[in-house]
C-alpha positions as a Markdown table, in Angstrom:
| # | Residue | x | y | z |
|---|---|---|---|---|
| 1 | Met | -0.1 | -0.1 | 0.0 |
| 2 | Arg | 1.3 | 3.6 | -1.2 |
| 3 | Val | 0.3 | 6.9 | 1.2 |
| 4 | Arg | 0.0 | 10.0 | -0.8 |
| 5 | Leu | 1.9 | 12.7 | 0.8 |
| 6 | Thr | 0.2 | 15.8 | 0.6 |
| 7 | Gln | 1.6 | 19.1 | -0.2 |
| 8 | Gly | 2.0 | 20.0 | 2.8 |
| 9 | Cys | 3.9 | 16.6 | 4.0 |
| 10 | Lys | 6.2 | 17.3 | 1.3 |
| 11 | Ile | 6.9 | 20.9 | 1.9 |
| 12 | Trp | 7.3 | 19.7 | 6.2 |
| 13 | Ile | 10.0 | 16.8 | 5.1 |
| 14 | Lys | 12.4 | 18.8 | 3.1 |
| 15 | Asn | 11.6 | 21.0 | 5.2 |
| 16 | Met | 13.4 | 19.4 | 8.1 |
| 17 | Arg | 16.0 | 17.8 | 6.4 |
| 18 | Ala | 16.9 | 21.2 | 5.2 |
| 19 | Ala | 16.6 | 22.1 | 9.2 |
| 20 | Leu | 19.3 | 18.5 | 9.9 |
| 21 | Leu | 21.9 | 19.9 | 7.4 |
| 22 | Thr | 22.3 | 23.0 | 8.7 |
| 23 | Arg | 22.7 | 21.9 | 12.2 |
| 24 | Gly | 24.8 | 18.6 | 11.2 |
| 25 | Leu | 27.1 | 21.2 | 9.6 |
| 26 | Val | 26.7 | 23.7 | 12.1 |
| 27 | Leu | 28.0 | 21.0 | 14.6 |
| 28 | Val | 30.6 | 20.1 | 13.2 |
| 29 | Val | 32.4 | 23.7 | 12.2 |
| 30 | Phe | 32.0 | 24.1 | 16.1 |
| 31 | Gly | 33.9 | 20.9 | 16.9 |
| 32 | Ile | 36.6 | 22.0 | 14.3 |
| 33 | Val | 36.5 | 25.0 | 16.1 |
| 34 | Gly | 36.2 | 23.6 | 19.0 |
| 35 | Met | 38.9 | 21.2 | 18.6 |
| 36 | Ser | 41.6 | 23.7 | 17.2 |
| 37 | Trp | 41.1 | 26.0 | 20.2 |
| 38 | Leu | 41.7 | 23.3 | 22.4 |
| 39 | Ala | 45.1 | 22.7 | 20.1 |
| 40 | Ser | 46.3 | 25.9 | 21.0 |
| 41 | Ala | 45.1 | 26.4 | 24.6 |
| 42 | Glu | 48.6 | 26.5 | 26.9 |
| 43 | Thr | 48.4 | 23.8 | 29.4 |
| 44 | Leu | 49.1 | 26.0 | 32.9 |
| 45 | Leu | 51.5 | 24.3 | 35.1 |
| 46 | Met | 51.2 | 27.7 | 37.5 |
| 47 | Pro | 48.0 | 30.3 | 38.6 |
| 48 | Arg | 47.7 | 32.6 | 35.3 |
| 49 | Glu | 49.1 | 35.0 | 37.8 |
| 50 | Leu | 51.6 | 34.0 | 37.2 |
| 51 | Val | 52.0 | 32.6 | 34.8 |
| 52 | Glu | 51.3 | 36.8 | 33.5 |
| 53 | Phe | 53.4 | 37.9 | 36.2 |
| 54 | Ala | 56.4 | 35.5 | 34.3 |
| 55 | Arg | 55.4 | 37.4 | 30.7 |
| 56 | Gln | 55.7 | 40.9 | 32.2 |
| 57 | Asn | 59.3 | 40.2 | 33.3 |
| 58 | Arg | 60.2 | 38.7 | 29.9 |
| 59 | Cys | 59.7 | 35.2 | 29.9 |
| 60 | Glu | 57.8 | 32.3 | 30.0 |
| 61 | Gln | 57.1 | 29.2 | 32.2 |
| 62 | Ile | 59.0 | 26.6 | 31.9 |
| 63 | Asp | 56.6 | 23.2 | 29.9 |
| 64 | Asp | 58.6 | 20.6 | 30.4 |
| 65 | Phe | 59.0 | 21.4 | 33.8 |
| 66 | Phe | 57.0 | 18.3 | 35.1 |
| 67 | Asp | 58.1 | 15.7 | 32.9 |
| 68 | Arg | 60.8 | 14.2 | 34.9 |
| 69 | Thr | 60.5 | 10.8 | 36.9 |
| 70 | Ala | 61.0 | 11.9 | 40.4 |
| 71 | Thr | 58.3 | 13.5 | 42.7 |
| 72 | Val | 58.6 | 17.3 | 42.1 |
| 73 | Asp | 57.0 | 20.7 | 44.6 |
| 74 | Pro | 55.5 | 23.2 | 41.8 |
| 75 | Pro | 58.4 | 25.6 | 39.7 |
| 76 | Tyr | 56.2 | 28.3 | 42.2 |
| 77 | Ala | 55.2 | 29.1 | 45.8 |
| 78 | Tyr | 53.0 | 31.9 | 47.9 |
| 79 | Gly | 53.4 | 33.9 | 51.3 |
| 80 | Tyr | 57.3 | 34.2 | 50.3 |
| 81 | Leu | 57.2 | 37.2 | 52.7 |
| 82 | Pro | 55.4 | 38.1 | 55.9 |
| 83 | Gly | 51.3 | 38.6 | 54.5 |
| 84 | Pro | 48.4 | 37.0 | 52.9 |
| 85 | Ala | 50.2 | 33.8 | 52.0 |
| 86 | Met | 48.6 | 35.3 | 48.0 |
| 87 | Ser | 50.3 | 39.0 | 48.1 |
| 88 | Ser | 54.1 | 37.3 | 47.6 |
| 89 | Ala | 55.6 | 34.2 | 45.6 |
| 90 | Val | 58.3 | 32.9 | 44.0 |
| 91 | Met | 58.6 | 31.6 | 40.4 |
| 92 | Trp | 60.8 | 29.9 | 37.7 |
| 93 | Cys | 60.6 | 31.0 | 34.8 |
| 94 | Gln | 62.4 | 30.2 | 31.2 |
| 95 | Thr | 63.3 | 32.6 | 27.7 |
| 96 | Arg | 64.4 | 30.9 | 25.4 |
| 97 | Glu | 67.4 | 32.8 | 22.7 |
| 98 | Asn | 69.8 | 31.5 | 20.0 |
| 99 | Gly | 68.1 | 28.1 | 20.8 |
| 100 | Lys | 70.1 | 28.5 | 24.3 |
| 101 | Arg | 67.6 | 28.1 | 27.2 |
| 102 | Arg | 68.1 | 30.3 | 30.2 |
| 103 | Phe | 66.6 | 29.8 | 33.7 |
| 104 | Phe | 65.4 | 32.9 | 36.1 |
| 105 | Leu | 64.3 | 32.8 | 39.8 |
| 106 | Leu | 60.9 | 35.8 | 39.8 |
| 107 | Val | 59.9 | 37.5 | 43.3 |
| 108 | Met | 56.5 | 38.5 | 43.0 |
| 109 | Leu | 54.6 | 41.3 | 45.5 |
| 110 | Lys | 51.9 | 42.4 | 45.4 |
| 111 | Asn | 51.5 | 44.6 | 48.5 |
| 112 | Glu | 54.1 | 47.4 | 48.2 |
| 113 | Thr | 54.4 | 47.3 | 52.1 |
| 114 | Gln | 56.2 | 43.7 | 51.6 |
| 115 | Gln | 59.6 | 46.0 | 50.5 |
| 116 | Ala | 60.0 | 47.1 | 53.9 |
| 117 | Tyr | 61.3 | 43.5 | 54.5 |
| 118 | Glu | 64.4 | 42.4 | 54.3 |
| 119 | Gly | 64.0 | 39.3 | 51.6 |
| 120 | Ser | 61.8 | 42.1 | 49.4 |
| 121 | Lys | 65.4 | 43.8 | 48.7 |
| 122 | Cys | 67.6 | 41.6 | 46.6 |
| 123 | Pro | 66.6 | 41.3 | 42.8 |
| 124 | Arg | 63.4 | 40.1 | 42.1 |
| 125 | Arg | 64.6 | 38.1 | 38.9 |
| 126 | Val | 67.3 | 36.3 | 39.0 |
| 127 | Glu | 69.8 | 34.4 | 36.4 |
| 128 | Trp | 70.1 | 30.4 | 37.4 |
| 129 | Leu | 73.3 | 29.1 | 36.4 |
| 130 | Glu | 73.3 | 26.1 | 38.3 |
| 131 | Gly | 71.4 | 23.6 | 35.7 |
| 132 | Tyr | 67.7 | 23.0 | 34.9 |
| 133 | Pro | 65.7 | 24.1 | 38.4 |
| 134 | Gly | 64.2 | 22.2 | 40.8 |
| 135 | Gly | 60.7 | 22.5 | 42.4 |
| 136 | Leu | 60.2 | 25.2 | 45.0 |
| 137 | Arg | 58.5 | 25.7 | 48.7 |
| 138 | Ile | 59.2 | 28.6 | 51.1 |
| 139 | Tyr | 61.7 | 27.7 | 53.9 |
| 140 | Pro | 61.1 | 29.1 | 57.4 |
| 141 | Gly | 64.1 | 27.9 | 58.6 |
| 142 | Ala | 66.9 | 29.8 | 61.0 |
| 143 | Asp | 70.5 | 28.7 | 59.7 |
| 144 | Phe | 73.1 | 30.4 | 60.0 |
| 145 | Leu | 74.3 | 32.5 | 56.8 |
| 146 | Glu | 78.2 | 31.3 | 57.2 |
| 147 | Lys | 76.8 | 27.9 | 56.0 |
| 148 | Phe | 75.9 | 29.9 | 52.7 |
| 149 | Val | 77.9 | 31.7 | 50.3 |
| 150 | His | 77.3 | 34.7 | 47.5 |
| 151 | Leu | 74.8 | 33.9 | 45.3 |
| 152 | Arg | 77.5 | 35.8 | 42.1 |
| 153 | Gln | 80.7 | 35.0 | 44.0 |
| 154 | Pro | 80.5 | 31.4 | 45.3 |
| 155 | Gln | 84.1 | 31.7 | 47.1 |
| 156 | Lys | 82.5 | 34.3 | 49.8 |
| 157 | Pro | 81.1 | 33.0 | 52.4 |
| 158 | Gly | 77.2 | 34.2 | 54.4 |
| 159 | Pro | 78.3 | 36.5 | 57.7 |
| 160 | Lys | 79.4 | 34.9 | 60.4 |
| 161 | Asp | 77.5 | 34.7 | 63.8 |
| 162 | Val | 74.4 | 35.8 | 62.0 |
| 163 | Arg | 71.1 | 34.0 | 61.4 |
| 164 | Met | 68.3 | 33.6 | 58.9 |
| 165 | Asn | 65.8 | 36.0 | 60.4 |
| 166 | Gly | 63.1 | 35.1 | 58.0 |
| 167 | Asn | 61.5 | 33.1 | 55.1 |
| 168 | Ala | 64.0 | 31.9 | 52.2 |
| 169 | Ile | 63.4 | 29.7 | 49.2 |
| 170 | Trp | 64.1 | 25.9 | 49.1 |
| 171 | Ser | 64.4 | 24.7 | 45.5 |
| 172 | Glu | 65.4 | 21.0 | 45.1 |
| 173 | Tyr | 65.2 | 18.2 | 42.7 |
| 174 | Gly | 65.7 | 14.7 | 42.9 |
| 175 | Gly | 67.7 | 14.9 | 47.0 |
| 176 | Thr | 69.9 | 17.8 | 45.2 |
| 177 | Gly | 69.4 | 21.0 | 46.0 |
| 178 | Ser | 69.9 | 24.7 | 47.1 |
| 179 | Val | 68.2 | 27.6 | 49.4 |
| 180 | Leu | 68.2 | 30.9 | 48.9 |
| 181 | Tyr | 68.3 | 33.4 | 51.1 |
| 182 | Cys | 68.4 | 37.4 | 50.6 |
| 183 | Tyr | 70.0 | 39.3 | 52.8 |
| 184 | Gln | 70.9 | 43.1 | 53.1 |
| 185 | Gly | 70.4 | 43.6 | 49.1 |
| 186 | Gln | 72.3 | 40.1 | 48.0 |
| 187 | Trp | 71.6 | 36.4 | 46.7 |
| 188 | Leu | 73.0 | 34.3 | 49.6 |
| 189 | Val | 72.9 | 30.5 | 48.8 |
| 190 | Lys | 73.9 | 26.7 | 50.3 |
| 191 | Gln | 73.5 | 24.1 | 47.9 |
| 192 | Trp | 73.3 | 20.2 | 48.9 |
| 193 | Asp | 73.6 | 17.0 | 47.4 |
């Protein structure tokens, strides 16, 4: 038995086919655009505000930071200086010049009152010449500074009979690491294996 469609049904079927074809085309276009957006989206290894701060300082996040075998702390730490933890941070970043990677430690202060603290007196962008950096955390130690050396003059020891008076920056990977401490406007470092 054959069913004869009325002219109205034929128009309705034609419109439905066109609507389905249009919707299918729209889904395909959105799928392609969505996939290309996902492919180009940046994978953040640090909070966005720290990535932006690094960019403002001519630096970028270290994209392969976690591509190592040992467990590692993140490439940033909040709460370096006294005050609300989110108002100061330290982070590793990198530059690429002529195919060569250079690593830097950046110190971020959000609160101008933090500039009164000793830890804010050192350069806030420090090139790291000791190889690939380790994960960061804040170190509230009370070490004697004679165990440290000057970062850029390793033959020059830290002062005798003086203890840390504030936070230091701990960087470690795979059992080796460094503690960086700002003293009178100069970075001191203590390293271990």
